[in-house]
C-alpha positions in Angstrom: -74.8 -34.1 33.6 -73.1 -37.2 34.9 -70.5 -37.1 37.7 -67.9 -38.4 35.2 -68.2 -35.2 33.1 -67.5 -33.1 36.1 -64.5 -35.2 37.1 -63.2 -35.0 33.5 -63.6 -31.2 33.4 -61.7 -30.8 36.7 -58.9 -33.0 35.5 -58.6 -31.1 32.2 -58.5 -27.8 34.2 -55.7 -29.2 36.5 -53.8 -30.3 33.4 -54.0 -26.9 31.7 -53.0 -25.0 34.8 -50.1 -27.4 35.2 -49.0 -26.9 31.7 -49.1 -23.1 32.1 -47.1 -23.3 35.3 -44.6 -25.7 33.7 -44.1 -23.3 30.8 -43.5 -20.4 33.2 -40.9 -22.4 35.1 -39.1 -23.3 31.9 -39.1 -19.7 30.7 -37.7 -18.6 34.1 -35.1 -21.4 34.2 -33.8 -20.5 30.7 -33.7 -16.8 31.5 -36.4 -15.7 29.1 -38.6 -14.2 31.8 -36.1 -11.6 32.9 -34.5 -8.9 30.6 -31.3 -8.7 32.8 -30.7 -12.5 32.3 -30.5 -11.9 28.5 -27.6 -9.6 28.9 -29.6 -6.4 29.0 -29.6 -4.5 32.2 -32.6 -2.6 33.5 -32.2 1.0 32.5 -34.8 2.3 35.0 -35.0 1.7 38.7 -36.5 3.3 41.8 -33.6 4.0 44.2 -35.7 5.4 47.1 -39.1 6.7 47.9 -40.2 8.9 50.8 -43.7 9.9 51.7 -44.2 13.6 52.4 -47.8 13.5 53.5 -50.8 11.3 52.7 -50.9 12.5 49.1 -47.4 13.3 48.0 -44.2 11.3 47.6 -40.6 12.1 46.7 -39.1 9.4 44.4 -35.5 9.1 43.4 -35.4 7.3 40.1 -32.2 6.1 38.4 -32.0 5.9 34.6 -28.8 4.5 33.2 -26.2 6.3 35.5 -28.2 9.4 36.2 -30.7 10.0 39.0 -33.8 12.2 38.9 -35.9 13.5 41.9 -39.6 13.5 41.3 -42.5 14.8 43.3 -45.6 12.7 42.7 -49.1 13.6 43.9 -52.6 12.5 43.1 -53.2 14.9 40.2 -49.7 15.9 39.2 -46.1 14.8 38.9 -43.2 17.2 38.8 -39.4 16.9 38.3 -37.7 18.6 41.2 -34.1 18.0 40.0 -32.7 16.1 37.1 -29.2 15.0 36.2 -28.1 14.0 39.7 -24.9 11.8 39.4 -25.7 8.3 40.4 -24.6 7.3 43.9 -21.5 5.2 44.3 -21.9 1.4 44.0 -22.3 -0.7 47.2 -19.1 -0.9 49.2 -18.0 2.7 48.5 -17.9 5.3 51.2 -21.4 6.8 50.7 -24.5 4.6 50.5 -27.4 5.8 48.3 -29.7 6.4 51.2 -27.4 9.0 52.8 -26.9 10.8 49.5 -30.7 11.0 49.1 -31.0 12.3 52.7 -28.3 14.9 52.0 -30.1 16.0 48.9 -33.4 16.4 50.8 -31.7 18.4 53.6 -30.1 20.7 51.0 -33.5 21.3 49.4 -35.3 21.9 52.7 -32.7 24.3 54.0 -32.5 26.2 50.7 -28.8 25.7 50.4 -27.3 25.4 47.0 -26.4 21.9 46.1 -22.7 21.0 45.9 
């Protein structure tokens, strides 16, 4: 092949990658890349995650305005508690982290949850 063919192929590749990046930038700019920008809010979010050991994690997941505590391991996942009222919004007296820590302390000590 001639050197001019290689140069043409590289230039076409650069043009195609540029077009893809330009389209992605336009979608992001007009809000079509994010569901929340279209007026829909995300229904599912990970609030906090703590590692118990090398294989298991406790994950606090928020769905709508309700939180669920999950135990996730390599071969199994288990719901520890469901229907936990969502922590107050930022600026209120109790941040989400301390509510999660309080929940963990109650579970560890075997106390009934208030």
